Residue, then its C-alpha position, 0 to 999 in steps of 0.5 A: m832419797s838416800n841415792l839422791l843425797d849421795l849425789i850432793p857434792p861434799e862441800l855443800i853438805q855443811y850448808i844443808t846440815k846447818y838447818l836440819p833438826i837433830q832427828d834429821l841429822k841422826n838419819c843423815c848419819s846412816l848415809n855415809d862417813i862424810w855425812k856423819n862427820e858433817v853431822i857431828r861437826e854441825i852439832r858441836k857448832r850448836l854448842i856455842v850459844d849466846c849467854t846474857f847476864v841479865d842483871i848487867n845486860t851483857t852477852v857473851k859466848a858460852l860453850i855447852d860442855p856436857k862433860s863438865q859437871y858444873g859451869s865455869i867462868s874465867k876469873t878475868l871475865a868474871k872480874k871484867m863483868d864485876l860479878y861477885i866471886s864467893r870463896e864459900y866453897g873453897s878455892g886454890y885447888p885443881a878445878v878438875i875436882d869440880l868439873g871432872i876429868g876430860a872437861t873443858n877448863a879442867g887442865k892440869k894448871v887450871m885452879r879453882r878461884g871461887w864460885i859464882d852462885r845462881e846468876k840470872v842468865s838468858v841463854t839462846l836455846p840450842n837446836i839440840f833437842d828432839d823437838i823444836v822449842p820456842p826460844s822464849y819458853l825458857g826465858i830467864d834462868t839461873a846458872s852457877f859457875v866455878v871460877v877458874d884461872k888459865p881456862e881453855y874457854d872463858l864461859v862454859l855451861g855444864h852438865v847440871w845446867l843442861m839437865h835442868r834445861g832438858y827437864r824443862v823442855d820435857r815438861y813443855k812437850k808433855p806437862p805432868l799429870y797430877i794423879n793419885i798413885f798407890k802409896d807403895i809405888e810412891e815410896q819406891e819412886l822416892e827411894k829410887s830418887q834418893y838413891r840416884a841423888r846419893n850416887s850422882i845419877w841423873e835420869l836422861p831427859l827424853s828431849l836430849h836422847t838423840f843428842y846423847e846417842l849421837l855425841f855421848p853414847k858411852f855416857i848413857a845406860v838403860e836401867s831395868d825399869g827402862e829409864a835411860i840414865i847418865t853414867k858419866f858422873s856416877k863414876h866421877k868421884c872414883d876417877f881421882d886416885g891419881l889426882n896428884e898428876y893435876y898438880d904441876s911442880s912449877y905451879s908454886e903455892s904462891d900461885t894458888s893462894d888467896s892473897e894472889s897479886e891483882s896482876d892476874t886480874s889483868d892477864s891477857e885482856s884479850e882473853a875476856d875480850s874474845s868472848y865479846s867478839d863477833s868472830d866466826p862460830e868456827d873460832y869457838l868450836p869446842p875441843q873434841l868431845 
C-alpha cells in the first residue's frame, strides 16, 4: 500500500489528508517527508474552528492553541460583541504572564485588559481526537478568556479549554465505572490529584494522545504509573525570570492604564471584522507551533 501512495502526485496529497481521521494521518507520517509535512499542515488547519457565543448568537473564527494556558480575545472584538469585561483579576500587565511564553497573543507589546468569565459557547468539534465523536455530543460549553490588546489573533481557545474537551470525549468513549475501591488506593489517588493541581500538571486525555504525539511530543511525559501528563505548564512559572524583556520601552504607562482613551476601542475595525469573514481557511493558519 505504501508503494501505491508513493505514486500519488504531491499536489494531490493535501486533498487526501483533508478527510483522514487523525490515526490515519499518523500512519501517513511514516511514508516520507512530503506526506509528513502535509499531515502537520492539515492538523494545523483543523485548529481553526467556528465558535458561537450562545447568548448573543454570534459565530466567529477561533484558533485552538495548546501552547496558550488560557483562552484570549481581543479587546476590540469583545467590545464589538458587547461582552462584559471584568477587571476582577487585574489588568495592565503583560499577557504572557497568563498565556505562557510562545503562546498566541503573548507578544512583547500585548497587555492584559481584563477577563471574560464563563461565557456560553458552542464550538465545532475539531477532527483531532483519536476517535470520531458526534459534534452534537459536546453541545453548549463555557469558556473564559483573557482580554488583550494588540493581539496576533482575535479569538483563541487555550489549553484549559482543550483539556476539558478531551476529558469529556474520553467519558463519551468510555463512561466511568462506579465501583468500590480500597481506601488506601483512594487516598493515594487523592494525594496524586492534589499534587498535580498544586504544580499545574495535567493528565493527558487518552483521546488527544495522537494529536500531541504528532504536534507536541516535547509537551508530554510518562509517569512511573504509566499515565501520560502535560509538562508544558508545570514549568510555566519558572520561565519568567527575564520578564522585563516583555515590557517595551516605548510602551508608556499611559498605554496600560485603566483610564485609557476610548479611541483604542475602535482600533482597526477590520481586526474584528476579519473574524466574521468567510475567508479561505488558509488565511487563518496559526503560527508555527
